[in-house]
N, C-alpha and C positions, 0 to 999 in steps of 0.2 A: 504494500500500500504506500502511496506517495506520502511524503512528509508535509502535511499542511494542516491549517486550522479551517474549520467550517466558515467562521466569520471572515477570515482572510480571503477565501476563495469566493465567497459571495460578493465581497467588495470588488475583486478582480473581474468577476462576471459582469457586474454592473458597468464597470469601466469599459469592458469590451463591447457591451451593448451601445454605450454612448459613442464609441468609435465606429459603430456599424459592423463590427466583426462578430457576427452571430455564430460562426463556426467555433471561434475561440470561446465565446460565452457558453456554448453548448458543452464544450469539454470541461469547463470549470463546474458547471452545474452537475454534469455526470459524475465528476469526482466527489462532489458533495453528497450526492445520493448514494454512491458506493459506500461512503462512511456513515451516512445518516439517512437511510431510506425513507424515513417519515418526515423529513424536513419539508414543510409545506411551501416555503418560499422557493426552494430549488425545484420542487415538483411543478409549481405553477409556472415559474420562469423558464424552465427547460422546454415546456410546451410552447411558450411564446417564442423562444429562440428557434425551435423547430419550424414553427409557422413562418417566422421571418426568413429562414433559409429557403423554404419552399417558394415564398413569394419574391425572393430577391431576383432582380433583373427581369421581373415580369411586367406586362403591360398594366394599364390602369384598371381600377376595380370594375368599370363598366365592361371592358373587354373580357375580364375573367368571368363575370356573371353571364355574359353572352355564351361563352364556351360551355359553362355548366348547364345552361338551358338547352343548348343544342345536344349535349351529351344525354340529358334526361329525356329529350324528345326522340332520341335515336335517329336524328336527321344527319346521318353519317356523310352523305355527299357534301352538304354544306359545311359540316363540322370539319371534314378533312381539308377542304379548301381554305377555311378560316384559320385552322391551325398552321397550315403551311405558310400562309402569309404572315401570321404573327411570329412564327419561329424565325423567319427571315430577319425580322427586326429585333427579336429577343431570343437569340440562340442559346442563352444561358439560363433560361427560365425553367426551373425544375417543375413548376406547376404545369407549364404547357407540355413538356415532354411526358409528364405523368398522365395527362389527359390523352395525349396521343397514344400512349401505351394502352390505356383503358379502351379506347376506340378500337385499336387493332385486336385486343383480346376479345371484345364482343363480336368482331367480325371473323374471329378464328384465324387471323393473319398472324401466326406465331412468330414469323421472322420479323415483321414490323413491330410487334409487341416487345420482343426481346431487345431489338435495337433501341426502342424508345425508353424502356425501363432501365436498360444498361446505361443509357446516357444520363439518367437521373443520378445513378450511383457515381458516375464520373464527375458530375458537377458538385456533388457533396458526399463525403464519406460519412455524414451524420444523418442521412435520410433513410431511416429504418424501413419506411414503407416502400421505398424504391427497391431495397434488397428483397423484401418480402414479395413484392410484385414480380421481380425478375425471377425469384425462385419458383413462383407459381407457374410462370411460362416454361421454365426449364423442366419442371415436373410434368407438365402437360405433354412435352415432346419427348419424355422418357430419359432425360439427362438427370437422373436422380441424385447422383453424388454432387454435381454442381448445384442442384437445387438445395440440397441439405446444407451446403456451405453458405449459401445466400441466407437461408432462414437463421442459421446460427449467427451469422454476421448481424442480421437485424436484431437478434436478441442480445448481442454484445452491446449494441448501441442503445437498446431499449429493453432491459431485462423483463419488464412486466408486460410486454407486448403480446396480448392474448391472441391476436390474429397470427402472429409469427409462430407462437407455440402450437397453435392448431395446424398451421401449414406444415410445420416440421413433423407433427404427428402423422399427417396424411402421407408425407414422403417416406417416413420410416415404415409406415404400414405397407406402402407399395413395395418397399424393399424387403418386406418380410420380417422386420424387427417389430413384432407386436408389443413386446415389453416396453421398448423405447417409445412406441406410438402411444401406449396407454399413459406413460409418464408425461409425455408432452401434452396430450389432451387434458390430463388432470391439472397441469400447470396453467393451461389456458383458462380452465374453469376457476382455479384459485385466483387468477388475475381478474377475471370477469365472470362472477357467479351467474349472471344473467345471460351469458353467451350461449344461446340455444344451439347454434351450429356445433359448438365444441362438445356439448352434451351428446348431440347426435353422433358426432364423429367418435367420441369415446365409446358410445354404444356399439358402433360398427367394429371398433377394435376388439371390444370384449366378445362380440359375436364371432369374429374371425378366430378368437382364441378359445372358443368353446364355452365361454362364461355367459350362458344365456340369461340367467337370472340378473346378473349385473347389467347386461345389455338392456334388458327390459326396463330396469329402473332408469337408465340413461335416456332411452327413447321416450318414456313417459314424461320425464322432466323436460326434455326438449319440446315435446308437444304442448306441455303446460306453459312453458315460457313463450312459445310461438305457435299458437293454435293454427295458424295459417301456413305452416311449413309442411308442404306435401310430403317431403322426403321423410320427415319424422314419422308421420302416420304410415307411410309405406314400410319403413323399417319396423315399426310396431307390428305390422301385419306379418312380416317375415318371422319375427320372434314368436308371435302367437301360433303361426303355422308350424314352426319348428317344435313348439311345445304341444302340438296336437289340439290347440284351441281354435278350431277352424271357423266357428261363427265369429269370434273376435277378430280373426284374421280377415275375414270377408268385410267386416265393418271397417277395419282400418284401411284396407286397400281401396274400398269404395270412397272413404273420406279423402284419401290422397288423390283419387281421380276427380272428385268433386272440386278440390282445390286447384288441380292442374289437369284439365281435360285431355291434354296431349301426352300424359305420363305413360309411355309405352310399357315401361317395366312394371308399373302398378297393374296395368291390364294383364300382363303376362302372369304375374303372381296371383292375381285374382282368379285367372283361369285355372291355375294349379290348385287353388283352394277349392273351387267348385269341383274339380276332378277328384279331390280327396273325398268329397261327399257323394261321389258317383253321379253328379249332375253334369253329364258329359256334353249335352247340347249347350249349356251355359258356358262350360269350359271352352268349347270350340269358339263360341261367340267372342269371348274375351281374348283368347290367343290370336284370333284373326284380327281383332282390332289392334293388338300390339304390332302385328306385322304390317298393318295398314299405316299406322303412325310411324313405325320405324321399319322400313322394308328390309333392312339388314339384320333384323333381330333373329339370329339363327337359333337361339335357345327356344324362342316361341315356336318356331317351325319344328324343332325337335319335340316339344311338348305336344304339338298337334299330331305329329307322327305317332307318338306313344298312345294318344287317345284313339286315333283311328285304328291302331293295332288292337287295342282293347275292345273296340266295337266291331272287330273282324272286317275291317275295310282295308285290305292290303294295298290296293291301288292308291288310295288316298294317303296311306301311311308312307308308301314309297315316295310319292310326290313331295310330301313334307320333308322327309329326310334328305331327299336329293336337293331340295331348295336350300336346306341348311348347309349342305356340303358345298353348294355353289358359292355361298356367301363366305364360308370358312373351309377352304379345301384341306386344312390340316385337322379337321374335327374327326378324330378317330372314333368317337362315340357314334357319330352319324354314319361313318363307314360301316361300323359293326352292325348298326341297325338296318342299313340297306341290305347287307349280306344276309341278315337274319330274315328280313321281310321276303327277300327273294327265295330263301330256303323254305319259308312258310308256304309259298305258292309253287314250290318245286321249279323255280326258274333258275337254271344253272348256267345261264349265259354269262360271259364276262361283263362286268359293270364298268362302263367308261369312267375314268377318273380314279378308280381304285386298283392300284397295282400291287399293294402290299399283301402279305400273307398273315394268317393267324399266328404264325411263329413269332411275329413282332407286334401285332396289333393290340393296342390298349394294355401294354405292359409297363409303360413309363409315362407318368404325368396324367394322361386322360384315363378316366375310368368308364367302365361299361357294366351294365347289369350282368353279373356272373352267369346267369342262366343262359344267356345268348351264346357264349362260346362253346357250351357243352356239345352242341351238335357239330361244331366246326374243328375243334382242336383236341385231339386225344393226348394231352400232356398234363399230368396232374400237378407238376410244379408250376407251369405257366398258369394253370387254372387257379392255383392257390395265390399266386402273385396278384392276379386280377381281383380275387375275392378279398384279399387283405386291403388292397387299394380302395375298393368299393366300400368296405366296412369303415375304413379310416375316414373317408370323406362323408359317408352317409350318416354315421352314428357318432355324433360328437358330444352328446350329453354325458357328463361323468356319472358313474353309477351312484345310487343312493347307498349309504352305509347299511349293512345288514344288522338285524338285532343281534344281541349277544348270543354266542354259541351256547346251546343247552348243555348242561353238565351231564345229563344222562340221555340215553337214546329214547326217543318217544315210543309209545306203545305201538303206534301206527305211523308209517311214513305217508305223508300227505303229498301226492303227486299231481301236478297240473299238466294236462295235455292241452296245447293251444293249436287250434286249427280252424281254417275256413271251410273245411271239407268233411264235416261230420254227417253228411248225407249224400247219397247218390254220387259218390266220387271214389276213385280208385283207392285213395288213402283210407277212406272209411271201410271199404270192403276188406282191406288188408288188416286193419287194426281192430275191427269189431270183435274178433275172437279173443284177442289179448284182453280187451276191456272186460269181456264177459267172464273170462277165466281168472282174472285177478283174485288173489286171496284177500277177501275183504276183512278178514280178521287181522291182517298185517298191513294192509294198504288202504288208504282213503283216497278215492279218485275224484278229481275235479276236472271238468271239461269247460274250457273257455272258447266260446264260439264267436265267429265274425264272418265276414265275406258278404256276398250278395244274395245268398239264399235266405229266406225267412227263418228266423231263429226257431220257430216252432217245428220246422222240418228237421232241424238238427236235434232238437229236444226229443221229437218223436222217434228218430232213428236210434238215438242212444238208449231210450227207454230207461230201464233200471240198472244199466251196466255201469253207471257212475253214481257217486254219492252227491255230487252237486253239479248243476249246469248253470253257467253264467254267460249271459249274452253281453259282449263288450264292444259291440260295433258302434254304439252311438255316443257314449260319454267322451269327454276330452281325454287326451292321453294321460295328463296328470291325474285325473279322476280315476282312470282305469288302473294306473300304476298303484295309486293309493289303495284302491279296492283290493287288488291282488295281494299287495303287501299285507293287508289286514288279515288275509287268509292264512298267513304264516306257512306258505308252502315249503317243503323240504327239497323238492326236486321239481324243476319246470322243464318241459320238453316242447320244443318248437317243431311242429309237424309241417310247417310251410317252408322254412328257409327262404331262399330267394325265388319263390314261385308267386303266382298270381294271388293277390289279396293278402300277401304276407303282412304280419305285424311284428316283424323281428326287431323293430326299433324299441318295442317294449322291453325286450331282454337287455338292452343297453343300460337300462335303469337298475338292473339286477333285481329280478323277481323272486329269486330263491338262491340259497347257498350253492346249489348245484344246478347248472343249466346245460341242456343237452340238445344237440342238433340231431333230429331223428326222422328218418323215413321219407319225408315229403320232398326233400331236396337231395339229389344224388351227388354230393360233393361237399368239400369243406366250405364253411362260411367265412373263414379268414378273420373272424371277429374275436377280439380278446375276451369278450364277455361270454363266449360259448366255451364251456369247460370240456365237453366230451362230444364225440360223434359215435353213433352205433354202427358197427361194421362187422366183418368177419375176416378170416385169414385170406380168403380168395379175393375179396374186395380191396383190401389194403394190405398187400404183402410187404415184407420188410423192404424190398427194393423201391417201393413207392410210398413208404411211410412218411417221407418228408413232404408229401403233397397234401397233408392235413395239418392245419394249425391247431386243431383241437387234440386233446388226448383221445385215444381210441379205446372204446369198449368192444373187445373182440368176443362176440358170441360164438359158441362152439360149432353151430351148424350153418345157419344163414342169418344175415341181419334182418331179413324181411319176415314179418309175421304173416300168418295166413289163418283163415277161418275154415276149419274142416267141417263146418255144418252147412256151408253153402251147397245148395242143391243144383244139379244140372238137369233141367226139366226134360222129360221124355216127350218128344214132339213127333208128329207125323209128317214133318216137312221133307221135301226132296231137294236135291240140288237145283233143279230147275226153278224152284220157288225163289232162288237167290240169283238166277241168271247164270248158274254154273253148268258146265257140261256133265251129263250123267256118268260118262265113262272116262273122260280125260283126267289126268293127274292135276290136282289142285294144290299149287303152292300158295301159302297164305302168309300175310304179315299184317297184323292188326295194330301196328304201331301208328302213332301220329305221323302224318306224311312228312312233316318237317325234319324228321329223323333220317329220312332217306337221302343219301348222297349219290353222286354218279358212280362211285366205286361199287357199292352193292348192287345198284340198278344194272350196271354193266354185267355183273355176274348173273343176275336174275334173267336178263334178256338172253344171255348165252344158254342158260338152262332151258328156256322156252324154245329156243331154236333146236336144241338137241332132243327135246321131248315133244314129239308131235302130239297135238291135241291138248297139251297142257295149258293151264291158265294161271295167272297171278291174281290172287284175291286180296285186295287192299281195303282199308277202312276209308270210307268217304270223309272228306274234310271240307274242302271248298272248291268251287267251280274252277278257279284258276289253277289250282294244284292238279286237279283231275285232268284238265285240258292239257297242261304242260307234260304230265306223265304219259298221256297218250301220244303226244307229239314226240317225246323222247323215245318211246317204244318204236314208233314208225321210223325214226332216224336210225334205229339199230336193226331195222329190217323185220320188225315184229308187227303183225296186224294189231291195230289199237283195240280191236274187239277182244283180244286175249287178256286185256287188263280190265278186271271187273271190280267194281267198288261196292262195298257192303254199306248199306244205309244205317243210320242210327236207330237202334231199337232199345228196348228195356234191358237191364243187366241180365235178367234171367234168359231172355231170348238170345242175347249175345252169347252166353255160355252154351246154350243149346245148339247154335248153328256151327260151333266148332267141329261137330261130327262130320260135316260135309267137306272139311279140308283134309289133305293127306300129310302135309308137313309144314311146320311153321319156320319161316326164314327170318333170322334176326337182323337188325341193323347194327352198324359198327360202332361209331363214336358214342352213340346214345342208345343203349340196348333196349329191348323189351323188358320192362320191369313188372308192373302188375299184369300187363298183357302176356308176359311169359308165364307167370304163375297161373293165370287163367287157362292158358293153353295146356299146361301140364296137368292141371286139375281136371281138365276135360279129356285127358288122355291123348293129347296131340303133341308129338315130339317137337322139340325146338332145337334147331342147329344154330350155334352162335360162333362168332370169332371173338375171342377174348382180347381186350385192349389193355390200356395202361391206367386210364383214369377210372375213378369210381363208377361213373355212368356207363363205361364201356366194359365193366366186369360183372354187372349184376346178373345177367343170364347165366354166366359161368358159375356164380355163387349158387343160384337156384338149382342148376343141373347137378352140381356136386351134392347138394343137400338131398336131392331126390334119387341119387345113385346112378346118374347117367353122365359121368364125366366124358364118356366116349363121344358125346355130341358137342364137345368143346373143341374148337380148332384155334390155331394161332396165326394163320396167314390166309390171305384171300384165296390162294390156290388150294390150300387144304380145305377151306370152307366150301369152295365150289365142288371139289372132288367128292367130299363126303355127301353133300346134298345129292349129287348125281348118282352116287352109288346107292343111296337109300331109295331114290326115286325110281331107279331101274332094276332094283332087286326086291320084288314084292315080299319074299320070305324074310329077308333081313329087316325090312321096314315093319313087317308084322311082328317079328320077334322083339323089335325095339318097343313097339306099342304094348305088347304083352308085358314086357319088363316094367314099363312105366306104370301100367295098370296095377301090377303087384306092388311096386315100390311106393306108390301113393299112400299105401296103408302101412308100410313097414319102415319107411325112411323118415328122417326128421322134418322135411320141408313142410308137410301138412299136419304135423303133430302139434296142434295148438297148445295143449297143456304142457308139453315138454318145452316148447318155446317160452311160454309164459313163466314157468319156473326158472328157466335160465335168465330171462329178462329181469325177474324180481331179484334173483341172486345178484345181478349186476347193479340194480338200484341199491340193494343193501351194501354192496361193496363200496360204491363211490360215496355213499353218505357216511359210512363208517370211517372212511379215509378222512373225510371232512371233520368228523367228530374228534378224530385222533390228532387233528391239527396238521395233517399231511397235505401237501399240494396235490392237485390232480395229476395222475400218471396213467399210462396205459394199463388197462385191466383185461385179463384173460379169464373168461368164465369156463368152468370145467365142462367136460363132455368128451365125446369121441374126437380124437385128433383129426385134423384135416388130412385127407388122403395125400400121400406123397406126390409131389409134382404139381399139384394144383396151386399151391401158394406161390410158386415161382412162374405161374402162367403157362405151364406145359401140361397139356392134356395127356392122359394115360388110357386111351381107349383102344 
């Protein structure tokens, strides 16, 4: 600190003012304030000195008022002409150069704005606003380091400069320094407690840092200080939506639009909120308005694409994602969606503008819904990287602390099953036997229901197989979490994972001490809040163990439960009732058509060529997919009439019609899962090619558990050869069917009680580890060992 007295420097400052040396006076007052920040005389006079510096070498007051009036009226042509004339006569006027910078800023002429604001700092090293304004331009054009230097220089000149603290916070946030940004915004608020924009900006930094409750307080305060600030209301909507309070979010976004009718981002987020409520028409309306107001709003186009996909409108979905990609050619999420939409309609033609492969797509930086790559990329490690990235970006809320660990084991373990599919869905058909056979003396079963089907349908399907049924589709997320936490679950199982209608975000809050990814999603969730995944040695062998972020519960037979009370109705139908030939060989695949790739389709068409009179029986999906598959068949020399599509029927009728097929052909990257166990339960053999990722090994798991490992192949050539051998050797195929008929009743796959006891043993084990204070670890439940060779992916048939 310089050696001086306050009184002496105040006298020197006054003398400098009398001489007209306001720069020197400013320095003296700055020194006084460094020593005595509350000195009122220095505080008042340094402001006067700053004003004098700005007005030095400026034209008369009338000219200055004229410039301000032109600036306010946005009459920029006249303003530009007038400023040019005045600057010729007053080239050292900081006021004029600053006004020129403001004009160029408004016109988004960044080069002109930088030149004008830089000139103000050259004319005076004490003009803090000049450095702040120059920094704002530099930040706008991406020169963050230079911008930060300018903001810090402004704060050296004027330490309590709230605008500069806020500007510095914005630059630090843009650079990724959230802690520094929060500190700067907080200093801005300390300097100016009523600075609404600083409260808003601090909320934005808290939100980016995952501190949603702190962000909410900031946005509420900003809106209170400035009720007409559309951005604060918009940000409140973002927070409310992130907390699952959708009605509040809609109100906030609507208020932002009322205040600023051209607010494209508010329309976009309002559309997202309506989509959350399932009001898709209103969601489309608002996303469309966002693109009308801002034609380059690629995220709104992506949202439109997702809604159209939800509504089964693949053509519209493709159009929306393609438009997003036109706007932003580097948008890997849109590329992934386009490829998925094309797979959904079995369009395998190359897509212009997409040259990358799934080996690199959406692995770094940009995330994609992990379900999408399952059909495209059979690599468990890449799938896990995508899942981890998705979870990190999607689930940012920190978990709530759990209640104190009980000192003794409860008499019953309270297990919560969470699903959107407790009725008329593959997951329900699989799990119904497990729920029925649970030992109710040792386990208390809670079912948490959501999705688009009426809750009563779910309640009716479950009947008395659960102790409690809770519909959680309507309350806000916080209300749902509080409700679930009040039930004091010991174990919570997510039956959706990353599938349609998922509520996996609830698990991020920590619903129970043990949380398990189970059954509905065939792969890792990559989320730190999921402790375990249920699998078996075939699904997740040692060589691919690093493809799961969760610890693995290895069940001894198969990961998949089955209900051995499902009946296969005896019907009097004939093949001709389904458009099938009475005598030709019927190859069948009842998988979703998006699972089919050119690789297996090539094999199937070669089989049809070699088997005269044979047909391929597929499950109907959508008109575009069916037309494209017929076209692909013709391109491979096969009459399109040999591709026959099975319409949608009741579950019982579906099981019954399996008797008309001769052999089930599996898909590669994403196997038949429930469709595979359906076929095996109905006595229809399944030939599969085992892959590497979870989704590509399910059929092998099921075939192993039913005692038919000889139907597992490891290459496309082996897959094709085995199918052809079975199809051309009636005796061998008959023997295979006879073996399947015997094994259905003697092997573990359809032994519901055996599965349930092993599953309960697993629940006991993972909860007991928790009570002992042990971290989650892989668990192997007892039972018959996995047959040699299956765990390393090699069939022994």
